[in-house]
C-alpha positions in Angstrom: 88.1 115.9 121.5 91.3 114.4 120.2 90.9 112.3 117.1 92.0 108.6 117.6 95.2 107.5 115.9 94.8 105.4 112.8 96.5 102.0 113.0 96.6 100.9 109.4 96.3 97.1 109.3 97.8 95.0 106.6 98.2 91.2 106.8 97.1 91.3 110.5 99.9 93.7 111.4 99.3 97.3 112.7 101.4 100.2 111.3 101.6 103.9 112.0 102.5 106.1 109.1 102.2 109.6 110.6 105.2 111.1 112.3 103.1 113.2 114.6 101.1 110.1 115.7 104.4 108.3 116.4 105.5 111.2 118.6 102.2 111.1 120.5 102.4 107.4 121.1 105.9 107.5 122.4 105.7 110.7 124.5 102.2 110.5 125.9 101.3 106.8 125.9 104.7 105.0 126.3 104.3 103.0 123.1 107.5 102.7 121.1 107.0 100.1 118.3 109.7 99.3 115.8 110.6 101.3 112.7 110.6 99.0 109.6 110.8 101.3 106.6 113.6 101.0 104.1 114.7 102.6 100.9 116.0 100.8 97.7 119.8 100.7 97.3 120.6 102.4 100.6 123.1 100.8 102.8 123.2 100.4 106.6 119.4 100.4 106.9 119.5 97.8 109.6 120.6 100.6 111.9 118.7 103.6 110.6 115.2 102.6 109.6 112.2 104.9 108.8 108.4 104.9 108.5 106.2 103.0 109.0 106.2 102.1 112.7 105.1 98.5 113.3 103.4 97.9 116.6 103.5 94.7 118.6 100.0 93.0 118.7 99.9 93.7 122.4 100.5 97.4 121.8 97.7 97.6 119.2 95.3 95.8 121.5 96.1 98.1 124.4 95.6 101.3 122.3 92.3 100.1 120.8 90.9 99.0 124.2 91.8 102.3 125.8 90.2 104.3 122.9 93.5 105.9 121.9 93.5 104.4 118.4 91.3 102.6 115.9 92.1 99.8 113.4 91.8 100.6 109.7 91.8 98.0 106.9 94.4 99.9 104.8 94.3 97.8 101.5 90.5 98.2 101.1 90.7 101.9 102.0 92.2 102.8 98.6 89.7 103.2 95.8 90.5 103.5 92.1 90.5 107.2 91.2 88.9 108.6 88.1 91.1 109.6 85.2 90.4 113.3 85.8 91.2 113.1 89.5 94.4 111.2 88.8 95.4 113.8 86.2 94.9 116.6 88.6 96.9 114.8 91.3 99.8 114.2 88.9 99.8 117.9 87.8 99.8 119.1 91.4 102.7 116.8 92.2 104.7 118.0 89.2 104.0 121.6 90.0 105.2 121.1 93.5 108.4 119.4 92.3 109.0 122.3 89.9 108.6 124.8 92.7 111.1 123.0 94.9 113.6 122.8 92.0 113.2 126.5 91.3 113.8 127.4 94.9 116.9 125.2 95.0 118.3 126.8 91.8 117.6 130.3 93.2 119.3 129.4 96.4 122.3 128.0 94.5 122.6 131.1 92.3 122.6 133.3 95.3 125.3 131.3 97.0 127.4 131.1 93.8 127.3 134.9 93.4 128.5 135.5 96.9 130.2 132.3 98.1 132.0 134.0 101.0 128.8 135.4 102.6 128.0 132.5 104.8 131.6 131.4 105.5 133.6 132.1 108.6 137.2 133.3 108.5 138.4 129.8 109.5 136.4 128.2 106.7 137.7 130.7 104.2 141.3 130.0 105.3 140.8 126.2 105.0 139.3 126.5 101.5 142.2 128.7 100.4 144.6 126.1 101.7 142.8 123.3 99.9 142.9 125.2 96.6 146.6 125.8 97.0 147.3 122.1 97.7 145.3 121.1 94.6 147.2 123.6 92.5 150.6 122.3 93.7 149.5 118.7 93.2 148.4 119.4 89.7 151.8 121.1 88.9 153.7 118.2 90.3 151.6 115.6 88.5 152.0 117.2 85.1 154.4 115.1 82.9 157.3 117.0 81.2 156.8 116.2 77.5 159.2 117.8 74.9 157.6 120.4 72.8 158.5 118.7 69.5 157.0 115.4 70.7 153.8 116.8 72.1 150.7 115.8 70.1 148.7 118.5 68.3 145.7 119.7 70.3 142.3 118.4 69.3 139.2 120.4 69.4 137.3 119.9 72.6 133.7 120.3 73.6 131.9 120.9 76.8 129.9 117.7 76.3 132.0 114.6 76.3 129.5 112.7 74.2 129.6 115.5 71.5 133.4 115.3 71.4 133.4 111.6 71.0 130.7 111.4 68.3 131.8 114.6 66.5 128.2 115.7 65.8 126.5 118.8 67.1 123.8 118.4 69.8 120.2 118.9 69.0 119.3 122.4 70.2 115.8 121.2 71.1 117.1 118.9 73.9 117.1 120.6 77.3 119.9 119.2 79.4 119.4 119.1 83.2 121.4 121.7 85.1 122.0 119.4 88.1 120.6 116.8 90.5 117.9 117.7 92.9 116.3 116.2 96.0 112.5 116.6 95.8 110.3 115.9 98.7 107.1 114.0 97.6 104.3 113.5 100.2 103.9 109.8 100.9 100.9 109.9 103.2 97.6 108.6 101.8 95.5 110.6 104.3 95.1 113.6 101.9 94.3 111.6 98.8 90.8 112.0 97.5 90.4 108.3 96.8 91.5 107.2 100.3 88.5 106.6 102.5 89.4 104.6 105.6 86.8 102.8 107.7 87.6 102.9 111.4 87.0 99.8 113.5 86.6 101.2 117.0 86.7 97.9 118.8 88.5 94.6 118.6 85.2 92.8 118.2 84.2 94.9 115.1 87.7 94.4 113.7 87.5 90.7 114.3 84.1 90.5 112.6 85.5 92.5 109.6 88.3 89.9 109.3 91.2 92.3 109.7 92.3 91.5 113.2 92.4 88.2 115.2 94.6 88.9 118.2 94.2 87.7 121.0 92.6 84.4 120.1 94.4 81.9 122.3 95.2 81.6 126.0 98.9 82.4 125.4 97.9 85.6 123.5 95.5 86.7 126.2 98.2 86.1 128.8 100.7 88.3 126.7 98.1 91.1 126.5 97.3 90.9 130.2 101.0 91.0 131.2 101.8 93.8 128.8 98.9 95.9 130.1 99.7 95.3 133.7 103.4 96.4 133.2 102.3 99.4 131.1 99.9 100.5 133.8 102.7 100.4 136.3 104.5 103.0 134.2 107.0 100.9 132.3 108.0 101.0 128.7 108.2 97.7 126.8 110.1 96.4 123.8 110.7 93.1 122.2 112.7 90.7 124.3 113.4 87.8 121.9 117.1 88.5 121.8 117.3 88.1 125.6 115.2 85.0 125.9 111.9 86.6 126.9 108.8 88.2 125.5 109.5 91.8 126.5 112.3 94.1 127.7 111.0 96.2 130.6 112.4 99.8 130.8 112.0 102.3 133.6 111.8 105.1 131.1 112.2 105.8 127.4 114.5 103.2 125.8 116.4 106.1 124.2 117.5 107.2 127.6 117.5 104.1 129.8 118.7 100.5 129.8 116.1 97.8 130.5 116.0 96.4 134.0 114.0 93.2 133.4 113.5 90.6 130.7 109.9 89.4 131.1 108.7 85.9 130.2 104.9 85.2 130.1 103.5 82.1 131.9 100.0 81.5 130.5 98.5 79.9 133.6 99.2 79.1 137.3 99.4 75.4 136.5 101.6 75.8 133.4 104.8 73.6 133.6 108.1 75.3 134.2 111.3 73.2 134.2 114.1 73.9 136.6 116.6 74.2 133.7 114.5 77.0 132.3 114.8 78.9 135.6 118.5 78.4 135.6 118.9 79.4 132.0 116.8 82.6 132.6 118.8 83.5 135.7 122.2 83.0 134.0 121.2 84.9 130.9 119.8 87.7 132.8 122.9 88.0 135.0 125.1 87.9 131.9 123.2 90.8 130.4 122.9 92.8 133.7 119.2 92.3 133.9 116.8 90.5 136.2 114.6 87.9 134.6 110.9 88.5 135.4 108.5 85.5 135.3 105.0 86.8 134.8 102.2 84.4 135.6 98.8 85.2 134.2 95.5 84.0 135.7 92.9 84.0 133.0 90.0 83.6 135.5 90.9 86.4 138.0 92.9 88.4 135.3 95.6 89.0 137.8 99.4 88.9 137.1 101.9 87.5 139.6 105.6 88.3 139.3 108.7 86.4 140.3 112.2 87.7 139.5 115.3 85.6 139.1 118.9 86.8 139.4 122.2 85.5 140.7 122.8 86.5 144.3 126.4 85.2 144.4 128.9 82.8 142.9 130.7 79.7 144.2 
């Protein structure tokens, strides 16, 4: 039996931290979510984001109700490790980093001893041309100073700081041989002091105080409409930028454009102004989509749909 996916809840929001789980959600269950992870001092992260994957509340409710995932109170799942356990973990992490650095240095030494091994003839020719251009530029940029006016050469050192200070370096100091990229596991699942408690239903999670959605008629309507569209085979994404609750895709959003912008109407007797219909229709036409009005009946738990689009002009 397949283990349920852990939805780690923090501040009433559900996150997925495992890449394999994200792949399963997208490819098997048509759940996309939004990547929200960032790194310090890295530019252009509004385009390329990483883990974790944040799910819409409707997505989390659907997964838990279908038995695909369970909710986990992530902050309370981390316990304080003992000093001995923490020491062993730190040593294991340092040893792993040392092994990665050793492999990188070994690979670098092999490439340095035979730099032409992995290069094609075209790459060799281009590298030779670059070296020739650098040599010519260096000769042209060198100033012509008379011999009698040239300053006397000063002793140089391989270390700039040693040349500036004029004192020998301490032989006990080990200087780093270069910069390295070390992969450090970020998942908490394999930590000895991580013991998550699974909440297999929304009722249990609500009683535990970690999940409250849905608690109002509007939230129940959103969950009902989301589930109905999902069961029809559509993919859904956030539609706030297009004036609705969801964008409705016929396939994976990485391959298809959305066909509809869906707005949720919480009840059959909910008011809907004519200007709202006009605005939805014009906005949908301007973005090459049809606007989908989704009416939820909380008694019969049935969704009724009405699409709005411009049929002509003039």
